[in-house]
C-alpha positions in Angstrom: 94.6 99.6 116.1 95.6 96.0 115.9 92.9 93.3 116.4 94.0 89.7 117.2 92.3 86.4 117.7 93.8 82.9 117.7 96.9 83.9 115.7 95.0 86.1 113.2 96.0 89.8 113.1 94.2 92.7 111.5 94.9 96.4 111.4 91.7 98.3 112.0 91.3 101.1 109.5 88.5 103.3 110.8 86.1 104.9 108.2 88.1 103.4 105.4 85.7 105.3 103.2 82.8 107.6 103.9 79.7 107.6 101.8 79.1 110.7 99.5 77.7 113.7 101.3 74.2 113.7 99.8 70.8 114.6 101.4 69.7 111.0 101.2 73.0 109.8 102.6 72.6 112.1 105.6 69.0 111.1 106.2 69.6 107.4 105.8 72.7 106.0 104.0 72.7 102.8 105.9 75.5 100.6 104.4 74.0 97.2 103.9 75.9 95.4 101.2 79.5 95.0 100.1 81.3 92.9 97.5 84.8 92.8 96.0 85.4 92.3 92.3 88.2 90.3 90.8 90.1 93.5 90.0 89.9 94.5 93.7 87.2 97.1 93.4 84.9 97.4 96.3 81.1 97.8 95.8 78.9 99.3 98.5 75.0 99.1 98.4 73.5 101.6 100.7 70.2 103.4 101.2 70.7 106.6 99.4 70.8 108.0 95.8 73.0 106.9 94.1 72.7 103.5 95.8 75.7 101.7 94.4 79.2 103.0 95.1 82.3 101.6 93.4 85.7 102.2 95.1 89.2 101.2 94.1 91.5 99.3 96.5 92.8 102.6 97.9 89.4 103.8 98.8 88.9 106.3 95.9 85.3 106.6 94.6 85.4 105.5 90.9 81.7 105.6 90.1 78.2 105.6 91.5 74.8 104.8 90.1 71.3 103.5 90.9 68.2 105.3 92.1 65.0 103.9 93.4 66.4 101.5 96.0 65.0 102.9 99.3 65.5 99.6 101.0 68.9 98.8 99.5 69.9 95.6 101.2 71.5 92.6 99.6 74.5 92.8 97.3 75.9 89.7 95.5 78.7 89.7 92.9 78.7 86.8 90.4 80.4 86.0 87.2 78.6 84.7 84.0 80.4 83.9 80.8 83.5 85.8 82.0 81.6 88.9 82.9 81.1 90.0 86.5 77.5 91.0 87.5 75.6 92.2 90.5 72.4 91.0 92.1 70.7 93.8 94.1 67.9 93.2 96.5 65.7 95.9 97.9 63.8 94.8 101.1 61.3 97.7 101.0 60.1 97.5 97.4 60.8 93.8 96.8 62.9 94.7 93.8 65.4 92.0 92.8 67.6 92.8 89.8 70.7 91.5 88.0 72.9 94.3 86.6 76.2 94.9 85.0 78.9 96.5 87.1 77.9 99.8 85.5 74.2 99.4 86.4 72.6 98.1 83.2 69.6 96.0 84.1 69.8 92.4 82.8 67.0 90.5 84.6 64.4 91.2 87.3 62.7 88.6 89.5 59.1 88.9 90.5 57.6 87.8 93.8 57.1 84.0 93.7 53.7 82.5 93.3 53.7 80.9 96.7 50.7 80.2 99.0 52.1 82.3 101.8 51.8 85.5 99.7 48.6 84.6 98.1 47.2 84.4 101.7 48.5 87.9 102.5 51.9 87.3 104.0 54.6 89.9 103.8 57.2 89.8 101.1 60.4 91.5 102.0 63.4 89.9 100.3 66.9 90.5 101.7 69.5 88.6 99.7 70.3 86.6 96.6 72.7 83.7 95.8 73.5 82.0 92.5 74.7 78.5 92.0 77.2 79.7 89.4 77.9 77.6 86.3 81.6 78.5 86.4 81.8 76.4 89.6 79.8 73.5 88.2 76.4 74.8 89.2 73.2 75.1 87.1 72.7 78.8 87.3 69.7 78.7 89.8 69.1 81.9 91.7 68.0 81.6 95.3 66.3 84.5 97.2 65.9 84.9 100.9 62.7 86.5 102.2 64.4 87.4 105.4 62.3 90.3 106.6 59.0 88.9 105.3 57.9 85.3 105.7 61.2 83.7 106.5 61.2 81.6 103.4 64.0 80.9 100.8 62.9 80.7 97.2 64.5 79.0 94.2 64.4 80.3 90.6 66.0 79.0 87.4 68.5 81.2 85.5 65.7 82.6 83.3 64.0 83.9 86.5 61.2 81.3 86.6 60.1 80.4 90.1 60.8 76.7 91.0 60.4 75.9 94.7 60.6 77.1 98.3 62.3 75.9 101.4 61.3 76.9 105.0 63.8 75.2 107.3 61.3 72.6 108.2 62.9 70.1 105.7 65.5 69.1 108.3 66.2 69.0 112.0 67.2 72.6 112.6 63.7 74.1 112.5 61.8 76.7 110.6 63.9 79.7 109.5 63.6 82.9 111.6 64.9 85.7 109.5 67.0 83.9 106.9 68.9 87.2 106.4 71.5 86.3 103.8 72.4 83.3 101.7 75.6 82.3 99.9 76.9 79.4 97.9 80.1 77.6 98.9 81.6 76.2 95.7 83.4 72.9 96.1 85.5 73.3 93.0 88.4 71.5 94.6 86.5 68.2 94.6 84.7 67.2 91.4 82.6 64.7 93.3 81.4 67.2 96.0 78.3 69.3 95.6 78.1 73.1 96.0 76.3 74.0 99.2 73.8 76.8 100.0 74.6 78.4 103.4 71.8 80.3 105.1 72.4 82.9 107.8 69.4 82.0 110.0 69.8 85.1 112.1 66.8 84.8 114.4 67.7 81.3 115.3 71.4 82.2 115.9 72.6 79.5 113.5 73.7 78.5 110.0 71.7 76.0 108.0 73.2 74.3 105.0 71.3 72.9 102.0 72.2 71.1 98.8 71.7 72.9 95.5 68.3 71.1 95.0 67.0 72.2 98.4 67.8 69.2 100.6 68.8 69.9 104.2 72.3 68.8 105.1 73.3 70.2 108.5 73.2 73.1 110.9 75.6 74.6 113.3 76.5 77.7 115.3 73.9 78.0 118.1 76.7 77.7 120.7 78.9 80.4 119.2 76.7 82.8 117.2 74.3 85.4 118.4 73.0 87.1 115.2 74.7 85.9 112.0 74.0 88.4 109.1 76.1 87.1 106.2 78.3 84.1 105.5 81.5 84.9 103.7 84.3 82.4 102.8 88.0 82.7 103.1 89.9 79.5 102.3 88.3 76.8 104.5 87.0 79.3 107.0 83.7 81.1 107.4 83.8 84.9 108.2 80.4 86.0 109.7 79.4 89.5 110.6 77.0 89.5 113.5 74.6 92.4 114.1 75.3 92.1 117.9 78.1 93.2 117.3 81.3 91.4 116.2 82.9 89.4 113.4 82.9 85.6 114.1 85.5 83.4 112.4 84.6 79.7 112.2 86.3 76.6 110.8 84.3 74.8 108.1 82.8 72.4 110.6 81.5 75.3 112.7 84.2 75.3 115.4 84.9 78.8 116.6 88.3 80.3 115.7 87.6 83.7 117.4 85.9 87.0 117.4 87.0 90.4 116.1 85.9 93.9 117.2 83.5 92.5 119.8 81.2 95.0 121.4 79.6 93.2 124.4 76.5 95.3 124.8 75.7 97.4 121.7 72.1 97.8 122.7 72.8 99.6 125.9 72.1 102.8 124.1 68.5 103.5 123.5 69.0 104.7 120.0 71.0 101.7 118.8 71.9 101.1 116.1 71.7 104.7 115.1 73.9 106.0 117.8 75.7 109.3 118.0 79.1 109.6 116.5 80.5 110.1 120.0 79.3 106.6 120.9 81.1 104.9 118.0 84.3 103.3 119.3 87.4 102.5 117.2 88.1 98.8 117.4 84.5 97.9 118.3 81.7 97.3 115.9 78.2 98.8 116.3 76.0 96.8 113.9 77.9 94.7 111.3 75.5 93.9 108.5 77.7 92.5 105.7 81.3 91.7 104.9 83.5 90.9 101.9 86.9 89.4 101.7 89.4 90.4 99.1 91.9 88.0 97.5 94.6 88.8 100.1 92.4 88.3 103.0 91.5 91.8 104.0 88.0 92.3 105.3 85.6 95.0 104.4 82.7 95.5 106.9 79.6 97.6 106.4 77.2 98.5 109.2 73.5 99.2 109.7 73.7 102.8 110.9 72.4 106.1 109.5 75.2 107.7 107.5 76.9 104.4 107.0 80.1 103.0 108.4 82.7 101.1 106.4 85.7 99.6 108.1 88.7 97.8 106.6 90.5 95.1 108.6 93.8 94.8 106.8 95.8 91.6 107.3 98.8 92.2 109.5 101.8 90.1 110.1 
């Protein structure tokens, strides 16, 4: 099936991979995170044992590892001193770890010493982003508490807590489920700062901050309904929306178009965990994360029992 929007064409490859047939995969298996390495391998973070799956570009499972991630959620791939690494965020246990691509644990972040939690607020982190040194950053690690207190926390590269932002620093309002965060690296302009993009899902918008936590701008309320993650391809933003489409925006927030739009995904009482017979080719059910490979192909994972991984291959 061919999807088109505003001159962009993608071939829909349904069930590009299926997760391993395991007891935990059948019982849960929700595919929540996806990332692409510089060699073209695709990593999936899902709620099963093992939690991390590594596929080659043809969709062959190369390796799998990781237990004890019942709330497997955020997956971020970074590079440090020439070595690629993963940040894994578990929203149920609050576990946040940096690992090698093979699963060796390198660093773990603890819950920040913030008044909200000292007063009994929930801590349920959802995503990590790193202001990478290879792009002129300082190595700070930012954590979104998207399912807890809707705060975003800043740590230094050693894992020491530094500060917190709430959305109230600017004009766009307090965060409401800052679901995922990602840095846009302005490596083409030596005088431009990197920027932290926050998928403020409950507010149907994107908020943008400087690397030191200063509010810069917000956009999207007129074109977004549930932004989950912000991925970058060239000058454009590619945003999976839980309800239930992929939005492509210009860098200034202007809408380019939607892909795989499902106009009413919640019409089924059991959504998002709908029956296989209710899953439609060419329409998304519950996009949760997305990664772009170097050639522009899109890999979309969905929040659904048993997982769903779709590839949108660039078509001429």
